[in-house]
C-alpha positions in Angstrom: -6.8 -7.3 5.9 -6.4 -10.3 8.2 -9.7 -12.0 8.8 -8.6 -15.0 10.7 -7.5 -15.0 14.3 -3.8 -15.6 13.5 -2.4 -13.2 11.0 0.7 -13.9 9.0 2.7 -11.0 7.7 4.7 -11.4 4.5 7.2 -9.0 2.9 7.1 -8.6 -0.8 10.5 -8.0 -2.2 8.9 -6.7 -5.3 7.8 -3.6 -3.3 11.2 -3.3 -1.6 12.8 -1.1 -4.2 15.2 1.9 -3.9 12.5 4.3 -5.1 9.7 2.8 -3.2 7.8 5.0 -0.7 7.4 3.8 2.9 3.7 4.7 2.8 3.0 3.7 -0.8 0.2 1.6 -2.1 0.6 -1.7 -3.8 1.1 0.2 -7.1 4.0 2.2 -5.6 1.9 5.5 -5.6 2.3 7.8 -2.6 -0.6 7.8 -0.2 -2.0 11.0 1.1 -0.2 12.2 4.3 -3.6 12.9 6.0 -5.0 9.5 5.1 -1.9 7.7 6.4 -2.1 9.8 9.6 -5.7 8.9 10.2 -5.0 5.2 9.5 -1.9 5.3 12.0 -4.0 7.1 14.7 -6.9 4.6 14.4 -4.6 1.5 14.5 -2.5 3.0 17.3 -5.6 3.7 19.4 -6.7 0.1 19.0 -3.3 -1.4 20.1 -2.7 1.0 22.9 -6.1 0.2 24.4 -5.4 -3.5 24.0 -1.7 -3.4 25.3 -1.7 -0.5 27.9 2.1 -0.8 28.3 2.7 0.7 24.9 2.9 4.4 24.5 1.3 6.5 21.8 3.9 7.6 19.1 3.3 9.8 16.1 4.6 9.0 12.6 6.9 12.0 13.2 8.1 10.4 16.4 9.0 7.3 14.5 11.0 9.4 12.1 12.8 11.0 15.1 13.5 7.5 16.4 14.7 6.2 13.3 17.2 9.0 13.1 18.3 8.6 16.7 18.7 4.8 17.3 21.3 4.2 14.5 23.4 7.0 16.0 22.9 5.4 19.5 24.1 2.1 18.1 27.3 3.8 16.7 26.2 3.8 13.1 28.1 6.4 11.1 26.2 9.6 10.9 26.3 9.7 7.2 24.5 6.3 7.2 22.0 7.6 9.6 21.4 10.7 7.3 20.4 8.5 4.3 17.9 6.2 6.1 15.3 9.0 6.4 16.4 10.7 3.2 17.9 13.8 4.5 19.7 16.0 2.1 22.4 17.1 4.7 23.9 15.5 7.8 23.1 18.8 9.6 19.4 18.0 9.5 19.9 14.6 11.0 22.2 15.6 13.8 20.7 18.9 14.8 17.0 18.4 14.3 16.2 14.7 14.3 18.6 13.0 16.5 18.6 13.4 20.3 21.3 12.6 22.8 19.9 9.6 24.7 21.0 8.4 28.2 22.6 5.4 26.4 24.8 7.8 24.4 25.8 9.7 27.4 26.6 6.6 29.4 28.7 5.3 26.5 30.6 8.5 26.3 31.4 8.5 29.9 32.5 4.8 29.8 34.6 5.3 26.7 36.1 8.5 28.3 37.0 6.8 31.6 38.5 3.9 29.6 40.7 6.3 27.6 41.8 8.0 30.8 42.8 4.6 32.4 45.0 3.9 29.4 46.9 7.1 29.8 
């Protein structure tokens, strides 16, 4: 916990292992989902009260975002599937990803460019 006015965040590469959990503790053990949700909600209430331009997002919402943004950026769907650890690409594309306005605009622009080359 940061006790000074200026907090410095550091990343430990010892914790960044292939089998590490996103919500693991310092020993690599999985934390309770309920405990993580309570911790997330408590911190999110604080930050949204301080910065009223931020919107509340759930941990599940972060998961949806993490599956959608790579697809929006043109990342191959198989890569996007592996990021959240889905067993099938169908889960990623049908359940967790959403068609965003950026994706729609890109599709229209690419289609128009293709027609212009015909």
